[in-house]
C-alpha positions in Angstrom: 55.3 -30.5 109.1 54.8 -26.7 109.2 57.1 -24.9 111.6 56.3 -21.8 113.7 52.7 -22.8 114.1 50.9 -20.5 116.6 47.4 -20.2 118.0 46.8 -16.8 116.6 48.0 -17.5 113.0 47.0 -21.2 112.5 44.8 -22.7 115.1 42.3 -20.0 116.2 40.5 -20.1 112.8 40.0 -23.8 113.1 38.7 -23.5 116.7 36.5 -20.5 115.7 34.9 -22.5 112.8 34.5 -25.9 114.5 34.6 -25.5 118.3 33.6 -22.1 119.7 29.9 -22.4 118.9 29.6 -24.8 121.8 32.7 -24.0 123.7 32.4 -20.3 124.6 30.0 -17.9 126.3 28.5 -18.2 129.8 27.8 -21.9 129.7 30.5 -23.6 127.6 30.1 -27.4 127.1 32.3 -29.3 129.6 33.2 -25.8 131.0 35.8 -25.6 128.2 36.2 -22.2 126.6 37.9 -22.3 123.2 37.5 -18.7 122.1 40.9 -17.8 123.8 44.3 -19.4 124.0 44.0 -19.1 127.8 40.7 -21.0 127.8 42.1 -23.8 125.6 45.1 -24.2 127.8 43.0 -24.2 131.0 41.0 -27.1 129.7 37.7 -28.6 131.0 36.2 -29.3 134.4 38.0 -32.6 134.2 41.4 -31.3 133.3 43.7 -30.1 130.6 43.1 -31.0 126.9 46.5 -29.9 125.7 49.9 -31.2 126.9 52.3 -28.6 125.4 55.1 -30.4 123.5 53.2 -33.7 123.4 50.3 -33.9 120.9 50.1 -37.7 121.2 48.9 -37.5 124.8 46.8 -34.4 124.3 43.1 -35.2 124.7 42.1 -32.6 122.1 44.0 -34.5 119.4 42.3 -37.8 120.4 38.9 -36.0 120.3 39.2 -34.3 116.9 41.0 -37.4 115.3 38.2 -39.7 116.6 41.0 -41.7 118.2 39.0 -42.6 121.3 36.5 -45.4 121.7 34.2 -43.0 123.5 32.2 -41.6 120.7 30.7 -39.0 123.0 34.2 -37.5 123.2 34.5 -37.1 119.4 34.6 -33.4 118.4 32.8 -31.9 116.8 30.1 -34.4 117.6 29.1 -36.5 114.6 25.5 -35.2 114.7 25.5 -31.6 115.8 22.8 -29.1 115.3 25.1 -26.6 113.6 26.1 -29.2 110.9 29.8 -28.7 111.6 31.9 -31.3 109.8 34.7 -33.3 111.3 38.2 -31.7 111.1 40.3 -32.5 108.0 43.6 -34.4 108.3 45.3 -31.1 107.5 43.5 -29.3 110.3 44.4 -32.1 112.8 48.0 -31.9 111.6 48.1 -28.2 112.3 46.7 -28.7 115.8 49.3 -31.5 116.4 52.1 -29.3 115.1 50.9 -26.4 117.3 50.9 -28.6 120.4 54.3 -30.3 119.6 55.8 -26.9 119.0 54.8 -25.8 122.5 51.1 -24.6 122.1 52.0 -20.9 121.9 
């Protein structure tokens, strides 16, 4: 696992490519803004999606790894207008490492 993973150096590019199209601006989906670290850590209208230090219980990991039975929660959605592909195992690993290392 890579060490020293940070939002700015490792995770922002993933979020910019795969998430911010729907999760930014004036009307972000689920009221989740993913174009800033503060927005990601704040979470959605229903609560936090990142539990710093614990990727296994962080909802964002379940969503991008398609590890929830609720397919509506899979991110990015399987059929999205932008044609954004699911995250790769490497990208998911970086997000997990970032969270496990404190989500800085």
